[in-house]
PyMOL Python script that loads the backbone (N, CA, C, O; Angstrom):
from pymol import cmd

cmd.read_pdbstr("""\
ATOM      1  N   UNK A   1     163.431 332.762-114.051  1.00  0.00           N
ATOM      2  CA  UNK A   1     164.352 332.370-113.053  1.00  0.00           C
ATOM      3  C   UNK A   1     164.097 333.715-112.027  1.00  0.00           C
ATOM      4  O   UNK A   1     164.005 334.881-112.408  1.00  0.00           O
ATOM      5  N   UNK A   2     164.007 333.204-110.559  1.00  0.00           N
ATOM      6  CA  UNK A   2     164.285 334.104-109.425  1.00  0.00           C
ATOM      7  C   UNK A   2     164.981 334.812-109.098  1.00  0.00           C
ATOM      8  O   UNK A   2     165.395 334.165-108.136  1.00  0.00           O
ATOM      9  N   UNK A   3     165.728 336.009-109.062  1.00  0.00           N
ATOM     10  CA  UNK A   3     166.424 336.903-108.968  1.00  0.00           C
ATOM     11  C   UNK A   3     165.811 337.799-107.729  1.00  0.00           C
ATOM     12  O   UNK A   3     164.747 338.397-107.568  1.00  0.00           O
ATOM     13  N   UNK A   4     167.232 337.563-106.773  1.00  0.00           N
ATOM     14  CA  UNK A   4     167.364 338.480-105.679  1.00  0.00           C
ATOM     15  C   UNK A   4     166.984 340.015-105.155  1.00  0.00           C
ATOM     16  O   UNK A   4     167.675 340.399-104.211  1.00  0.00           O
ATOM     17  N   UNK A   5     166.250 340.688-105.511  1.00  0.00           N
ATOM     18  CA  UNK A   5     166.026 342.261-105.429  1.00  0.00           C
ATOM     19  C   UNK A   5     167.280 342.890-105.350  1.00  0.00           C
ATOM     20  O   UNK A   5     167.947 343.525-106.166  1.00  0.00           O
ATOM     21  N   UNK A   6     167.528 342.406-103.600  1.00  0.00           N
ATOM     22  CA  UNK A   6     168.946 343.106-103.214  1.00  0.00           C
ATOM     23  C   UNK A   6     169.773 342.095-102.899  1.00  0.00           C
ATOM     24  O   UNK A   6     169.504 340.895-102.853  1.00  0.00           O
ATOM     25  N   UNK A   7     170.904 342.696-102.661  1.00  0.00           N
ATOM     26  CA  UNK A   7     172.121 342.150-101.952  1.00  0.00           C
ATOM     27  C   UNK A   7     171.745 341.516-100.313  1.00  0.00           C
ATOM     28  O   UNK A   7     171.785 342.424 -99.482  1.00  0.00           O
ATOM     29  N   UNK A   8     171.453 340.371 -99.819  1.00  0.00           N
ATOM     30  CA  UNK A   8     171.347 340.247 -98.394  1.00  0.00           C
ATOM     31  C   UNK A   8     172.507 340.819 -97.436  1.00  0.00           C
ATOM     32  O   UNK A   8     173.701 340.546 -97.560  1.00  0.00           O
ATOM     33  N   UNK A   9     172.075 341.468 -96.683  1.00  0.00           N
ATOM     34  CA  UNK A   9     173.491 342.510 -95.868  1.00  0.00           C
ATOM     35  C   UNK A   9     174.109 341.326 -95.085  1.00  0.00           C
ATOM     36  O   UNK A   9     173.335 340.410 -94.809  1.00  0.00           O
ATOM     37  N   UNK A  10     175.524 341.209 -94.651  1.00  0.00           N
ATOM     38  CA  UNK A  10     176.267 340.669 -93.722  1.00  0.00           C
ATOM     39  C   UNK A  10     175.136 340.443 -92.483  1.00  0.00           C
ATOM     40  O   UNK A  10     175.115 339.391 -91.844  1.00  0.00           O
ATOM     41  N   UNK A  11     174.586 341.094 -92.329  1.00  0.00           N
ATOM     42  CA  UNK A  11     174.021 341.119 -90.645  1.00  0.00           C
ATOM     43  C   UNK A  11     172.958 340.341 -90.831  1.00  0.00           C
ATOM     44  O   UNK A  11     172.828 339.605 -89.852  1.00  0.00           O
ATOM     45  N   UNK A  12     171.956 340.125 -91.818  1.00  0.00           N
ATOM     46  CA  UNK A  12     170.589 339.219 -92.180  1.00  0.00           C
ATOM     47  C   UNK A  12     171.231 337.666 -92.310  1.00  0.00           C
ATOM     48  O   UNK A  12     170.622 336.659 -91.947  1.00  0.00           O
ATOM     49  N   UNK A  13     172.508 337.671 -92.868  1.00  0.00           N
ATOM     50  CA  UNK A  13     173.291 336.958 -93.544  1.00  0.00           C
ATOM     51  C   UNK A  13     173.486 335.489 -92.024  1.00  0.00           C
ATOM     52  O   UNK A  13     173.535 334.278 -91.805  1.00  0.00           O
ATOM     53  N   UNK A  14     173.518 336.685 -91.484  1.00  0.00           N
ATOM     54  CA  UNK A  14     174.302 336.290 -89.621  1.00  0.00           C
ATOM     55  C   UNK A  14     173.750 335.586 -88.980  1.00  0.00           C
ATOM     56  O   UNK A  14     173.948 334.481 -88.477  1.00  0.00           O
ATOM     57  N   UNK A  15     172.530 336.747 -89.028  1.00  0.00           N
ATOM     58  CA  UNK A  15     171.091 336.200 -88.350  1.00  0.00           C
ATOM     59  C   UNK A  15     170.150 334.882 -88.878  1.00  0.00           C
ATOM     60  O   UNK A  15     169.333 334.238 -88.220  1.00  0.00           O
ATOM     61  N   UNK A  16     170.432 334.762 -89.869  1.00  0.00           N
ATOM     62  CA  UNK A  16     170.480 333.267 -90.398  1.00  0.00           C
ATOM     63  C   UNK A  16     171.088 332.212 -89.902  1.00  0.00           C
ATOM     64  O   UNK A  16     170.494 331.141 -89.776  1.00  0.00           O
ATOM     65  N   UNK A  17     171.939 332.329 -89.670  1.00  0.00           N
ATOM     66  CA  UNK A  17     172.996 331.174 -89.848  1.00  0.00           C
ATOM     67  C   UNK A  17     173.585 331.440 -88.200  1.00  0.00           C
ATOM     68  O   UNK A  17     174.739 331.313 -87.791  1.00  0.00           O
ATOM     69  N   UNK A  18     172.491 331.802 -87.532  1.00  0.00           N
ATOM     70  CA  UNK A  18     173.150 331.834 -86.090  1.00  0.00           C
ATOM     71  C   UNK A  18     172.819 330.812 -85.536  1.00  0.00           C
ATOM     72  O   UNK A  18     173.592 330.494 -84.633  1.00  0.00           O
ATOM     73  N   UNK A  19     171.834 330.028 -85.721  1.00  0.00           N
ATOM     74  CA  UNK A  19     171.555 328.742 -85.048  1.00  0.00           C
ATOM     75  C   UNK A  19     172.216 327.674 -86.033  1.00  0.00           C
ATOM     76  O   UNK A  19     171.843 326.505 -85.926  1.00  0.00           O
ATOM     77  N   UNK A  20     173.093 327.983 -86.902  1.00  0.00           N
ATOM     78  CA  UNK A  20     174.072 326.777 -87.518  1.00  0.00           C
ATOM     79  C   UNK A  20     174.966 326.048 -86.490  1.00  0.00           C
ATOM     80  O   UNK A  20     175.259 324.857 -86.597  1.00  0.00           O
ATOM     81  N   UNK A  21     175.342 326.787 -85.570  1.00  0.00           N
ATOM     82  CA  UNK A  21     176.563 326.198 -85.329  1.00  0.00           C
ATOM     83  C   UNK A  21     176.393 324.863 -84.242  1.00  0.00           C
ATOM     84  O   UNK A  21     175.362 324.504 -83.674  1.00  0.00           O
ATOM     85  N   UNK A  22     177.480 324.387 -84.175  1.00  0.00           N
ATOM     86  CA  UNK A  22     177.312 322.927 -83.380  1.00  0.00           C
ATOM     87  C   UNK A  22     177.780 323.303 -81.767  1.00  0.00           C
ATOM     88  O   UNK A  22     178.652 324.099 -81.417  1.00  0.00           O
ATOM     89  N   UNK A  23     177.190 322.736 -81.200  1.00  0.00           N
ATOM     90  CA  UNK A  23     177.073 322.816 -79.257  1.00  0.00           C
ATOM     91  C   UNK A  23     177.847 321.549 -78.883  1.00  0.00           C
ATOM     92  O   UNK A  23     177.543 320.498 -79.446  1.00  0.00           O
ATOM     93  N   UNK A  24     178.759 321.573 -78.034  1.00  0.00           N
ATOM     94  CA  UNK A  24     179.421 320.810 -77.426  1.00  0.00           C
ATOM     95  C   UNK A  24     178.850 320.255 -76.248  1.00  0.00           C
ATOM     96  O   UNK A  24     178.641 321.103 -75.381  1.00  0.00           O
ATOM     97  N   UNK A  25     178.558 319.178 -75.976  1.00  0.00           N
ATOM     98  CA  UNK A  25     177.573 318.047 -75.071  1.00  0.00           C
ATOM     99  C   UNK A  25     178.180 318.588 -73.737  1.00  0.00           C
ATOM    100  O   UNK A  25     179.383 318.784 -73.566  1.00  0.00           O
ATOM    101  N   UNK A  26     177.317 318.779 -72.926  1.00  0.00           N
ATOM    102  CA  UNK A  26     178.011 318.902 -71.275  1.00  0.00           C
ATOM    103  C   UNK A  26     177.756 317.663 -70.499  1.00  0.00           C
ATOM    104  O   UNK A  26     176.798 316.895 -70.588  1.00  0.00           O
ATOM    105  N   UNK A  27     178.803 317.613 -69.713  1.00  0.00           N
ATOM    106  CA  UNK A  27     178.704 316.628 -68.835  1.00  0.00           C
ATOM    107  C   UNK A  27     178.676 316.954 -67.299  1.00  0.00           C
ATOM    108  O   UNK A  27     179.164 317.964 -66.794  1.00  0.00           O
ATOM    109  N   UNK A  28     178.195 316.203 -66.806  1.00  0.00           N
ATOM    110  CA  UNK A  28     178.479 316.076 -65.063  1.00  0.00           C
ATOM    111  C   UNK A  28     178.818 315.088 -64.468  1.00  0.00           C
ATOM    112  O   UNK A  28     178.432 313.963 -64.782  1.00  0.00           O
ATOM    113  N   UNK A  29     179.714 315.374 -63.364  1.00  0.00           N
ATOM    114  CA  UNK A  29     180.169 314.416 -62.595  1.00  0.00           C
ATOM    115  C   UNK A  29     179.003 313.515 -61.814  1.00  0.00           C
ATOM    116  O   UNK A  29     178.152 313.964 -61.047  1.00  0.00           O
ATOM    117  N   UNK A  30     179.178 312.215 -62.186  1.00  0.00           N
ATOM    118  CA  UNK A  30     177.891 311.385 -61.134  1.00  0.00           C
ATOM    119  C   UNK A  30     178.264 311.757 -60.029  1.00  0.00           C
ATOM    120  O   UNK A  30     179.328 312.374 -60.034  1.00  0.00           O
ATOM    121  N   UNK A  31     177.600 311.557 -58.716  1.00  0.00           N
ATOM    122  CA  UNK A  31     177.590 311.879 -57.435  1.00  0.00           C
ATOM    123  C   UNK A  31     177.796 310.455 -56.936  1.00  0.00           C
ATOM    124  O   UNK A  31     178.630 310.520 -56.033  1.00  0.00           O
ATOM    125  N   UNK A  32     177.351 309.025 -57.151  1.00  0.00           N
ATOM    126  CA  UNK A  32     177.825 307.981 -56.747  1.00  0.00           C
ATOM    127  C   UNK A  32     179.201 307.385 -57.273  1.00  0.00           C
ATOM    128  O   UNK A  32     179.906 306.957 -56.359  1.00  0.00           O
ATOM    129  N   UNK A  33     179.610 307.294 -58.250  1.00  0.00           N
ATOM    130  CA  UNK A  33     179.967 306.803 -58.882  1.00  0.00           C
ATOM    131  C   UNK A  33     181.518 307.675 -59.432  1.00  0.00           C
ATOM    132  O   UNK A  33     182.579 307.157 -59.778  1.00  0.00           O
ATOM    133  N   UNK A  34     181.225 308.867 -59.367  1.00  0.00           N
ATOM    134  CA  UNK A  34     182.378 309.986 -60.038  1.00  0.00           C
ATOM    135  C   UNK A  34     182.891 309.780 -61.009  1.00  0.00           C
ATOM    136  O   UNK A  34     183.989 310.241 -61.322  1.00  0.00           O
ATOM    137  N   UNK A  35     182.330 309.183 -61.559  1.00  0.00           N
ATOM    138  CA  UNK A  35     182.677 309.420 -63.210  1.00  0.00           C
ATOM    139  C   UNK A  35     181.928 310.399 -64.185  1.00  0.00           C
ATOM    140  O   UNK A  35     181.118 310.935 -63.428  1.00  0.00           O
ATOM    141  N   UNK A  36     181.775 310.832 -65.191  1.00  0.00           N
ATOM    142  CA  UNK A  36     181.085 311.544 -66.157  1.00  0.00           C
ATOM    143  C   UNK A  36     179.979 311.416 -66.943  1.00  0.00           C
ATOM    144  O   UNK A  36     180.007 310.298 -67.459  1.00  0.00           O
ATOM    145  N   UNK A  37     179.022 312.034 -67.275  1.00  0.00           N
ATOM    146  CA  UNK A  37     177.642 311.386 -67.975  1.00  0.00           C
ATOM    147  C   UNK A  37     177.237 312.657 -68.272  1.00  0.00           C
ATOM    148  O   UNK A  37     177.642 313.706 -67.770  1.00  0.00           O
ATOM    149  N   UNK A  38     176.493 312.513 -69.035  1.00  0.00           N
ATOM    150  CA  UNK A  38     175.427 313.257 -69.775  1.00  0.00           C
ATOM    151  C   UNK A  38     174.229 313.785 -68.613  1.00  0.00           C
ATOM    152  O   UNK A  38     173.574 313.043 -67.882  1.00  0.00           O
ATOM    153  N   UNK A  39     174.174 314.998 -68.669  1.00  0.00           N
ATOM    154  CA  UNK A  39     172.818 315.461 -68.110  1.00  0.00           C
ATOM    155  C   UNK A  39     171.630 314.887 -68.825  1.00  0.00           C
ATOM    156  O   UNK A  39     171.431 314.788 -70.036  1.00  0.00           O
ATOM    157  N   UNK A  40     170.551 314.370 -67.349  1.00  0.00           N
ATOM    158  CA  UNK A  40     169.837 313.265 -68.126  1.00  0.00           C
ATOM    159  C   UNK A  40     169.549 312.537 -68.787  1.00  0.00           C
ATOM    160  O   UNK A  40     168.548 312.500 -69.503  1.00  0.00           O
ATOM    161  N   UNK A  41     170.859 311.389 -68.608  1.00  0.00           N
ATOM    162  CA  UNK A  41     170.798 310.235 -69.258  1.00  0.00           C
ATOM    163  C   UNK A  41     171.409 309.248 -68.026  1.00  0.00           C
ATOM    164  O   UNK A  41     172.226 309.623 -67.185  1.00  0.00           O
ATOM    165  N   UNK A  42     170.819 307.901 -68.123  1.00  0.00           N
ATOM    166  CA  UNK A  42     171.257 306.646 -67.053  1.00  0.00           C
ATOM    167  C   UNK A  42     172.647 306.918 -67.007  1.00  0.00           C
ATOM    168  O   UNK A  42     173.153 307.953 -67.441  1.00  0.00           O
ATOM    169  N   UNK A  43     173.073 306.266 -66.640  1.00  0.00           N
ATOM    170  CA  UNK A  43     175.095 306.142 -66.081  1.00  0.00           C
ATOM    171  C   UNK A  43     175.067 304.611 -66.205  1.00  0.00           C
ATOM    172  O   UNK A  43     174.612 303.833 -65.367  1.00  0.00           O
ATOM    173  N   UNK A  44     175.708 304.261 -67.557  1.00  0.00           N
ATOM    174  CA  UNK A  44     175.596 303.062 -67.924  1.00  0.00           C
ATOM    175  C   UNK A  44     176.952 302.528 -67.017  1.00  0.00           C
ATOM    176  O   UNK A  44     177.350 301.581 -67.695  1.00  0.00           O
ATOM    177  N   UNK A  45     177.527 302.602 -66.272  1.00  0.00           N
ATOM    178  CA  UNK A  45     178.661 301.739 -65.346  1.00  0.00           C
ATOM    179  C   UNK A  45     177.927 301.304 -64.312  1.00  0.00           C
ATOM    180  O   UNK A  45     177.953 300.099 -64.063  1.00  0.00           O
ATOM    181  N   UNK A  46     177.278 302.025 -63.659  1.00  0.00           N
ATOM    182  CA  UNK A  46     176.031 301.860 -62.831  1.00  0.00           C
ATOM    183  C   UNK A  46     174.911 301.275 -63.308  1.00  0.00           C
ATOM    184  O   UNK A  46     175.032 300.052 -63.236  1.00  0.00           O
ATOM    185  N   UNK A  47     174.036 301.555 -63.693  1.00  0.00           N
ATOM    186  CA  UNK A  47     173.096 301.207 -64.668  1.00  0.00           C
ATOM    187  C   UNK A  47     171.732 302.200 -63.292  1.00  0.00           C
ATOM    188  O   UNK A  47     170.724 301.637 -62.865  1.00  0.00           O
ATOM    189  N   UNK A  48     172.056 303.352 -62.988  1.00  0.00           N
ATOM    190  CA  UNK A  48     171.012 304.094 -61.994  1.00  0.00           C
ATOM    191  C   UNK A  48     171.157 305.181 -62.764  1.00  0.00           C
ATOM    192  O   UNK A  48     172.065 305.456 -63.548  1.00  0.00           O
ATOM    193  N   UNK A  49     169.897 305.957 -62.394  1.00  0.00           N
ATOM    194  CA  UNK A  49     169.332 307.158 -62.990  1.00  0.00           C
ATOM    195  C   UNK A  49     168.164 307.586 -61.775  1.00  0.00           C
ATOM    196  O   UNK A  49     167.273 306.836 -61.378  1.00  0.00           O
ATOM    197  N   UNK A  50     168.488 309.371 -61.176  1.00  0.00           N
ATOM    198  CA  UNK A  50     168.282 309.283 -60.206  1.00  0.00           C
ATOM    199  C   UNK A  50     168.008 308.621 -59.066  1.00  0.00           C
ATOM    200  O   UNK A  50     167.017 308.530 -58.341  1.00  0.00           O
ATOM    201  N   UNK A  51     169.290 308.102 -59.063  1.00  0.00           N
ATOM    202  CA  UNK A  51     169.209 306.772 -57.403  1.00  0.00           C
ATOM    203  C   UNK A  51     168.248 305.961 -57.462  1.00  0.00           C
ATOM    204  O   UNK A  51     167.891 305.357 -56.451  1.00  0.00           O
ATOM    205  N   UNK A  52     167.634 305.787 -58.677  1.00  0.00           N
ATOM    206  CA  UNK A  52     166.912 304.109 -58.899  1.00  0.00           C
ATOM    207  C   UNK A  52     167.660 303.329 -59.680  1.00  0.00           C
ATOM    208  O   UNK A  52     168.341 303.896 -60.535  1.00  0.00           O
ATOM    209  N   UNK A  53     167.701 302.112 -59.592  1.00  0.00           N
ATOM    210  CA  UNK A  53     168.689 301.026 -60.700  1.00  0.00           C
ATOM    211  C   UNK A  53     167.309 301.036 -62.005  1.00  0.00           C
ATOM    212  O   UNK A  53     166.088 300.962 -61.870  1.00  0.00           O
ATOM    213  N   UNK A  54     168.155 301.159 -63.194  1.00  0.00           N
ATOM    214  CA  UNK A  54     167.402 300.914 -64.115  1.00  0.00           C
ATOM    215  C   UNK A  54     167.496 299.997 -65.074  1.00  0.00           C
ATOM    216  O   UNK A  54     166.691 299.596 -65.913  1.00  0.00           O
ATOM    217  N   UNK A  55     168.836 299.667 -64.772  1.00  0.00           N
ATOM    218  CA  UNK A  55     169.561 298.531 -65.972  1.00  0.00           C
ATOM    219  C   UNK A  55     170.208 298.073 -65.111  1.00  0.00           C
ATOM    220  O   UNK A  55     170.304 298.551 -63.981  1.00  0.00           O
ATOM    221  N   UNK A  56     170.976 296.661 -65.683  1.00  0.00           N
ATOM    222  CA  UNK A  56     172.088 295.937 -64.865  1.00  0.00           C
ATOM    223  C   UNK A  56     173.146 296.789 -64.875  1.00  0.00           C
ATOM    224  O   UNK A  56     173.168 297.752 -65.641  1.00  0.00           O
ATOM    225  N   UNK A  57     174.070 296.536 -64.074  1.00  0.00           N
ATOM    226  CA  UNK A  57     175.564 297.148 -64.293  1.00  0.00           C
ATOM    227  C   UNK A  57     175.683 296.622 -64.993  1.00  0.00           C
ATOM    228  O   UNK A  57     175.218 295.492 -65.138  1.00  0.00           O
ATOM    229  N   UNK A  58     176.885 297.677 -66.295  1.00  0.00           N
ATOM    230  CA  UNK A  58     177.723 296.637 -66.897  1.00  0.00           C
ATOM    231  C   UNK A  58     179.299 297.427 -67.022  1.00  0.00           C
ATOM    232  O   UNK A  58     179.481 298.525 -67.548  1.00  0.00           O
ATOM    233  N   UNK A  59     180.178 296.705 -66.500  1.00  0.00           N
ATOM    234  CA  UNK A  59     181.878 296.536 -66.523  1.00  0.00           C
ATOM    235  C   UNK A  59     182.057 297.094 -67.663  1.00  0.00           C
ATOM    236  O   UNK A  59     183.059 297.803 -67.567  1.00  0.00           O
ATOM    237  N   UNK A  60     181.560 297.156 -68.822  1.00  0.00           N
ATOM    238  CA  UNK A  60     182.524 297.400 -70.419  1.00  0.00           C
ATOM    239  C   UNK A  60     182.285 298.576 -70.409  1.00  0.00           C
ATOM    240  O   UNK A  60     182.709 298.943 -71.505  1.00  0.00           O
ATOM    241  N   UNK A  61     181.608 300.035 -69.557  1.00  0.00           N
ATOM    242  CA  UNK A  61     181.594 301.017 -69.948  1.00  0.00           C
ATOM    243  C   UNK A  61     182.698 301.695 -68.742  1.00  0.00           C
ATOM    244  O   UNK A  61     183.005 302.886 -68.787  1.00  0.00           O
TER     245      UNK A  61
END
""", "prot")
cmd.dss("prot")
cmd.show_as("cartoon", "prot")
cmd.util.cbc("prot")
cmd.orient("prot")
């Protein structure tokens, strides 16, 4: 059975867990509609991405 040779220090434990935290999604205000949307995502209310019409406009969002 494998047994650790020494106790892992709190510093090493913290370094290992440093990437486990959850990040908050960032939102930006759309230039045309003024609504919040995720960066690099299509605005679902207008159906546009970077000024180009990608999807049909949807009134449900």
